[in-house]
N, C-alpha and C positions, 0 to 999 in steps of 0.2 A: 384313734382317739378313744379315751375312756368315756363311757356314756352312762347317764342316769335316765331311766325311763319314768315319765310321769303319766300315770293313767288318770284321766279326769274327764268329766263332762265339761264342755266349754262353759265357762262362767267365772265368777269372781274368785272362788276358792282355789281353783286350779291355777289361774293366772297369778294370784297373790302368792301362792306357794312357790311357783317358778321364780318369780322376781326375788322373793326373800332368799331362796336357796342360791340364786346367782350372786346376790350380794354377799352371802356368807362364804361362798366358795372364793370370791374375789378377795375377801378380807384375809383368808388363810392362804391365798396364792395357790389354790388347788385348781388344776386345769381339767375340767370335765365339761362335757356337753350335756344338755338336758333335752330329751326328745319327748314331745307331747303325743300321747296316744288317746284318741277321743272316740274310738269306735267300740260299741258294746260287744261285738263278737271277739274283739281283742281282749276285753276284760274277762270274758268267759274262758278264752283260750289260756289266759295267764292264771286262771283259777282264783280270781279275786272275789272276795265276798262283798266288798264295797269299794267305792272310790270317793275322793282322790287317794292314790297310793303311789309310792315311789318303789322302783325296783332297781337294785344295783347288783348285777349278776343274778345269783339265786336268792339274794336277800330282799324281802318285801317289807316295807314300812308303810302302814296304812294311817291315814289321817282320820281320826274318829269323828263321827257326827257331832257338830257343835264343839269340836276340839279346838285348842289354841294353835294357831298357825305357827307361831314362833316355837312352840314346844315340838311340833312335828319336824320342823326344820332342824332344831337342835338334835333330835334323835338321828336324823340323817347325817348331820355333820359329825356327831360322836362316832357313828359307825365308820364313816369315811376316814376319820383321823386315826381310829384304831387299826384300820385295815391298810392305811396308806403307806406301803413300803414301796418306794419307787426309785428308779435310777435312769440314767441315760446310757444307752447301749452304743458302744463304739467298736466297730470291726477294726482289727489291727493286723498289719502284715510286717511290722517292724521297720517300715520305710519312713523316710523323712516326711512324706505326705500324711501318713497316718499319725505322726507326731503332732502335726498341725491340727488334725481333727481332735486329738486327745486334749490339746490345750483349749480349743474352742469349746469342746464339750464340758471340760472342767469349769470354764467360766460360766457356761449356761447352768450347770449343776449348782454352782454356788449361788447364782441369782435366783434360781427356781426352788432352792432348798431341797435338793435330792442328791442321791449318790451317783457313782460312775462305775460302769462295768465294762471292762475291756475284754472283747471276745476274739478269739482266734479259732478259725476252723481248719483243722488238719484234714487234707484230702489224701486218702490212702494211696501210698505208692507201693505197687506190687513188684517185687524183685524175685524172679524165679530161682536165681542162684542162691540167695540167702534165705529163701522161703519165708520172707516177711521180717527177718531180723533187721534189715535196713530200714523198713518203715517204722518199726518199734523205736529205733534210734532217733529217727527224724521226729517222731511224736514226743519222745522224752526231751529232745533239744528244744522243740517248740514250747513245751510246757515250762521248761526252765526259763526261757527267754521271756515268756509271758509273765511268770511270777516275779522275775527280776524287774521287769518294766513296772508292774504294779507296786512293788516295794519302792522303786525310785520315785514314782508319782506320789505315794503317800508320804515319803520323807520330804519331798519338795513342798507339799501342801502344809505339812506340819511347820516347816521353817518359815513359810510365808503367811501362816495363820489362816489358811484357806480351809474352811470347814466342809470338806468334801471327802468322803471315804471312797477309795477306789478298790474294786474287787476284780477277780479274774474269772473268766469262763472259757474252758477249752472244749470244743466240739470236734467230733470225728465224723466226717461225712461230706456230702456235696455242699459247697459253700453257700450258694444262694438260698436253697431250701432250708438249710440249717439255721441261717440267720433270720429268715422270715418267721420260721417256727418259734425261734427264741424271742424275737421282738413281739410277735402277736400274743404269745401265751405267757410270757414272763411279766414280771412287775416292772415294766419299763414305760417311761413317759414317751420316749421317742428314740430314734437312732440318729447319730451324727457320723457321717463318713466322709472320707477325703476323695478328691478327684486327681487324675493324672499321676498315679503312682508310677514309679520307675520300672517296676518289674512286671512281667507278663501275667503273673498270678493275680496281682491286684487289679490289672486292667480287666481280666476276665471276671474277677469278683465284682468290680464296680458295674460293669456293663450288665451282667446277669442280674445282680440284686436290684439295680434301678428299674430294669424291665419287669422283674417279678413283683417288686413292691407296687409298681403301677397297677398291676392286676389284682394282687392278693392281700396286701397288708392293710390293716385298719388303723395303723398308727403313723404319725408324721415321721418323715425322714428329712434331715437337714444335710445338704451336700455343701461341703466347704472347699472352695478352690485354694490353691497355694497362695501364700503371702496374705492371707486374710487377717485383718486387724482383730485382735482378740479383745472384743468388748461387746456388750449387749447392744443391739441396734436401737438407736434413738428414733430413727425413721424407718418404716417398713412400707414397701410398695406391694400392693396386693393385686395380682392379675384378676380383674373383675369380669366375671361371666355368670351364666345361669347357675353353674355349680356352687357359686358362693351363696345362693339363695337356699340351698338345701338345708334341712333342719340340723342345727347345731354347729354348722361350719363357721359362720360369722362369729358366733358366741365364743367358740374355741380360740379364734384368732385374737379377739379383743381381750379375752382372759389371759392369753399368753403375754400381752404387752402391758396389762393394766398396772402392774407393780412399778414399771419404769416409765410411766407416762409417755408411752410410745406415740408418735404421730403417724397416722396411717394415710397413705395415698392410695385410693382405690382407682385403678386405671383400667379402662376398657378400650381395647384396640379394635376399631371398626370403621367402615365407611358408611355405615347405616346410622345416621344421627337419630332417626325416629326410634330405632331399637334401643339406642343408648339412653334416650330420655325415659323410656318405659322402665328399663333396668335401674336407672338412677333413682326413679321415684320409689321403686320397691326397696332398693338398698337404703335409701334415706329413712323410710318408714321403719325398717328393722334396726337401723342405727339409733333412732330415737327411742325405741323400746329398750335398747341396751345402753342408754346414754350414761348410766352409772359406771360403765366400764370404759368410757371414752375420755381421752385427754384432748385430742384434736384430730380432725380428718379433712380430707379433700377428695372430691369425686371428679374424675377427669376422663375425657375421651382423647384418644390419639388417632389420627388419620392413618389407616393401614397402608394405603397406596401399594407400592411395590415391596415394602419391607415385610419381612416375616414377623409374626406376632412376638415371638420371643426376643427378636432383635430390638423391636420397638420398646419392649418392657425393660430390657437391659440398658438401652440407651437412656431411657427416662430415669431409671434407678441411678445410673452413673451421674446424670445431670443434676439430680436433686440430692446426691450424696447419701443415698439410702444405704442402710447397713444390712438389709435383707430383702429378698424377693420371695413372695409366697404365691404358689400356684396350687390350684385345686384340681385334682385328677380323678376322673371316673374309674371304677373298676372295669376291666375289660376281660372278655373270655379269650381263649387261646387264639381263635381265628381272627377276632377283631384286633388283637395285639399284633399279629403278623402283618396285617394289611393297613394298620392305622399308624401314621406318623404324627404323634401328638405334639402340641406345644411343649408339654412337659419333657418329652423325650429329647426334643431339640435343645431345650434350655439346659438340660443336664450334660450335653456333650461338651460345652465350653462355657461353664458358668463364670460370670465376671464378679458376682457377689454371692455370699451364701444364699442358697435356695432351699426353702422349706416346701416339701410336697405334702399336701394333705389329701387324704382319701376319705370321702364321705362314707359314713356307716350305712350299709344297705339295710332297709327295713322292709319287712313283709307287708 
């Protein structure tokens, strides 16, 4: 997720700036999180002469003493709109499944007002007989297929009046690390990828990328199963846990759906009703703070029993005809990732609806 840091002492000015900026971002359909930093040592570490101040990457915009709140928010928005070059990243292997992912991503790009980048990662094939000539030919063939696919997409969009520009990106290297590097450091809102591709290469790609992204990526990934209906979800089920309470996560989810008046069902799967009531109260409080981004919502618990959590969430999503399931996943280190079988991992094995995985931004 793209993040804006707000350095401020707790009080009226900082809170008012955050609310006004959230409203301005929603009006422009820009999906950013705003993280509040309230500790003096962090102000010093950031080299700030005064607070409140916003930081976007290396850019710092300070709110002057007795300055106009709306003017400061306007400066932030002007900077974001000038710098806002974004796209949705779609890994492709030229299979039927990746075509589904392209169609779904194109729909999302049109709705979110961004572009589309199709990425193919060529993994080097060493042939000792041809001394690399075979690999060069494979690379050239992949590049031609990718460019032809982009041309076809742009022609179809022009015919249908879809205002989404499609571009190509060819990488050479190991698939998962190349795509994660591209996603995290490129101007991409998120990644959309397919499941259950028919060839072994895409199976390896999907399995590796989903695992790696769970540990390392800071941006959302949407996993699209075959035969997915190509339309923006009107109802979204959110797997409700402690991770949803982390700074910026709920705000990102609400901003994602605000343009389309999405109805949210926040679902917590548990046998501990006391824990659910505590989490529910905290969630409700955060929802009220962000009520300008809300169309409608429901907070619900499901009895876990003998069911696995991801099965309960998918069953509920199917029952209420939700168009997407959102799960929030912690970053894990290498050892934790080996020994931990998370709800996210299980859900990605056989998704029944599109699944968005969100990774909270770690803060020092």
